[in-house]
C-alpha positions, 0 to 999 in steps of 0.5 A, spaced: 471 491 575 467 485 578 471 479 579 468 471 579 468 464 579 462 460 577 460 453 575 457 452 568 456 445 567 461 441 569 466 446 567 469 451 573 470 459 570 474 464 572 473 471 569 469 478 569 462 479 570 460 484 565 453 487 565 448 480 566 454 476 564 461 472 565 467 473 561 473 468 562 480 471 563 484 472 557 489 466 557 485 462 561 488 465 567 485 464 574 483 468 580 489 467 584 494 469 578 490 475 577 491 477 585 498 476 584 499 480 578 496 486 582 490 491 580 493 495 575 495 488 571 487 486 572 485 493 569 490 492 563 487 485 563 480 487 563 481 491 556 483 484 553 477 480 554 472 477 549 465 479 550 463 474 544 465 469 549 459 471 555 455 467 558 449 469 561 449 470 569 442 466 569 446 460 566 451 459 571 452 458 579 456 463 582 462 460 587 466 463 592 469 468 588 476 466 591 480 460 594 483 464 600 490 463 601 488 465 609 482 468 612 483 473 618 477 476 621 477 482 626 473 485 630 473 492 629 466 495 631 465 497 637 457 497 638 458 489 635 463 488 641 458 492 646 452 487 645 455 481 643 459 480 649 453 479 654 451 474 649 458 470 649 461 472 656 455 474 660 457 481 661 456 487 656 463 491 656 468 493 651 475 492 654 480 498 654 485 493 650 480 493 644 481 500 643 489 499 643 489 495 637 485 492 632 484 484 634 483 479 629 483 471 629 484 466 624 478 462 621 478 456 616 479 457 609 477 450 607 470 450 609 469 457 604 462 457 601 459 461 596 453 464 594 446 460 595 450 454 598 448 451 604 451 451 611 452 444 615 453 447 622 455 443 628 450 441 634 448 448 636 442 452 640 444 458 638 446 458 631 448 466 628 450 469 622 455 475 621 454 481 616 462 483 614 465 486 609 472 483 607 478 485 603 482 481 598 489 482 598 493 483 592 500 484 590 503 491 590 509 493 586 516 492 590 512 490 596 513 483 600 507 485 604 511 485 610 511 490 616 507 495 612 505 502 613 497 504 612 499 508 606 502 501 603 497 497 606 492 500 601 496 499 595 495 491 597 487 492 597 485 489 590 478 489 592 472 487 596 466 482 597 461 480 602 462 475 608 458 471 612 462 468 618 457 463 621 457 462 628 455 457 633 454 461 640 454 457 645 460 453 642 464 459 642 462 461 649 464 455 651 471 454 648 473 461 650 472 460 656 479 456 656 482 463 653 483 461 646 479 461 640 474 462 637 475 455 634 469 450 633 464 455 634 466 459 627 470 454 623 464 450 620 463 455 615 464 462 612 461 465 605 464 469 601 461 473 595 457 474 590 464 477 587 470 481 588 469 488 586 475 492 585 478 497 590 477 503 585 470 501 584 468 503 592 473 509 592 468 514 591 465 511 598 471 513 602 469 519 607 475 524 609 477 520 614 479 514 609 473 510 612 469 506 607 462 509 608 457 503 604 451 501 607 450 494 609 443 490 610 441 482 613 435 480 612 433 473 615 427 470 611 426 476 608 425 480 615 430 486 616 434 484 622 440 489 622 443 495 618 450 499 619 454 503 615 461 500 615 464 506 616 463 506 624 468 501 624 474 503 629 479 503 624 479 503 616 481 498 612 488 499 610 490 500 618 487 493 618 491 490 613 498 494 616 496 491 623 495 484 619 502 485 616 505 487 622 511 482 624 508 478 619 506 478 612 499 479 608 499 475 601 495 475 595 489 471 596 488 473 603 481 475 606 481 479 611 474 481 614 472 487 618 468 484 623 461 484 624 457 491 623 453 493 629 446 495 630 444 488 629 449 485 624 448 479 628 443 475 632 448 475 638 448 482 639 441 483 639 440 477 644 446 481 649 442 487 649 435 484 649 437 479 655 433 473 651 434 470 645 430 475 640 430 474 634 430 467 635 437 463 633 437 460 626 434 454 624 434 449 618 431 452 612 433 459 614 435 464 608 440 469 610 440 475 605 446 480 606 446 487 601 452 491 601 452 498 597 456 498 591 458 490 591 451 486 591 447 481 595 449 474 598 445 469 600 446 463 604 442 458 607 442 453 613 442 446 613 442 440 617 446 439 623 452 435 621 453 428 624 459 428 628 463 423 633 461 424 641 466 428 644 471 425 649 472 429 655 479 430 658 482 424 662 484 426 669 492 424 669 497 423 675 502 429 672 508 424 674 514 426 671 518 420 670 516 413 667 516 408 672 
């Protein structure tokens, strides 16, 4: 099944993508409610759709397929870490700690973009994309989503969507020197879409070790920049979900990105390997097109840099411990 949100005229619709059309959920349900009911309930709901209410895909504008409860973004591809560390940190390495456990950061659920949307970046000289596959969390009967085993975590994977983690590499590099972040280097935009493909649809791509062996590509203005198999990640998705739930919880509507695929899944990796900004950073008007086998295509555009107030540097303070 494919699940989407769309705008048709002044109305926002939520439902299934069937063939070349979109069909609203029965009973006026929303994506968030379907995720909260879980995958089995979604299959039952699919049997009740009224295809007579279908609207051609060509007549609607697709939105991000969900309003995320939270977004965690992992860094699960060793090859990406090797290349991008030189671009961001000035030294190409994979630290030993990377191998010990999956690592993620939280990004901004309030700046999510949909298919065909234009990102408004900060002032940056090194605007980049990141090609990722993301899991969307749903409910699992009898589970509260906390402290999951990998087996239990797999039952919380409702489906998958494509994720473009837009990145301002120069901003990211500055703030991570403070041993925190990324923050402003990332949180201005994350594109999701074009829809959620349910986990059962991609099950045939699982390899013998449980990794999802789908092919992913990214193009800038029609030129292929990178491609990889998602199965090259260091941990399969259920283990990422289990780690996110460790001493914590995952809930329906959470989005967990795989991190950037290797072999040119972002420009930063290629800059680090080449020692120069080749291919060039993204510029206003550029089109970034991502494709993932079994899901489809996600396109985003680069817009004008946002106008923001000037930054104020830290003030020098006396470190006095008591008031006069």
